[in-house]
C-alpha positions in Angstrom: 11.2 -13.8 -4.2 8.8 -11.5 -6.1 6.7 -14.5 -7.2 6.4 -15.9 -3.7 5.3 -12.5 -2.3 2.7 -12.2 -5.1 1.3 -15.6 -4.3 1.3 -14.9 -0.6 -0.7 -11.7 -1.1 -3.2 -13.4 -3.4 -3.7 -16.1 -0.8 -4.0 -13.5 2.0 -6.5 -11.5 0.1 -8.6 -14.6 -0.7 -8.7 -15.6 3.0 -9.6 -12.1 4.1 -12.5 -12.0 1.7 -13.7 -15.3 2.9 -13.6 -14.1 6.5 -15.6 -11.0 5.6 -18.2 -13.0 3.6 -18.4 -15.3 6.7 -19.2 -12.2 8.8 -22.1 -11.3 6.4 -20.4 -8.9 4.0 -21.1 -9.3 0.3 -18.4 -9.7 -2.3 -18.4 -7.4 -5.2 -16.4 -7.2 -8.4 -14.7 -3.9 -9.0 -13.6 -3.5 -12.6 -12.1 0.0 -12.5 -11.7 3.1 -10.4 -15.1 4.5 -11.3 -16.8 1.3 -10.2 -14.9 1.4 -6.9 -15.9 5.0 -6.2 -19.5 4.3 -7.1 -19.6 1.2 -4.8 -18.0 3.1 -2.0 -20.5 5.9 -2.3 -23.4 3.5 -2.1 -21.9 1.8 0.9 -21.3 5.1 2.7 -24.8 6.4 1.9 -26.3 3.2 3.2 -24.2 3.2 6.4 -24.6 6.9 7.3 -28.2 7.2 5.9 -27.0 10.1 3.9 -26.8 11.3 0.3 -23.7 12.5 -1.4 -23.2 14.3 -4.7 -20.3 14.1 -7.1 -18.0 17.2 -7.3 
């Protein structure tokens, strides 16, 4: 059952990403937590036209 759930989630994630790319979003590779936070910061700054500093 675990293996089935894992395959389902991978397939669901793939289709979700494809839908978002189809809507004009760009796909990025996030290698670790720091890369995730850095990418999120850039996206928020772009969206809100703001600048954030690290604590």
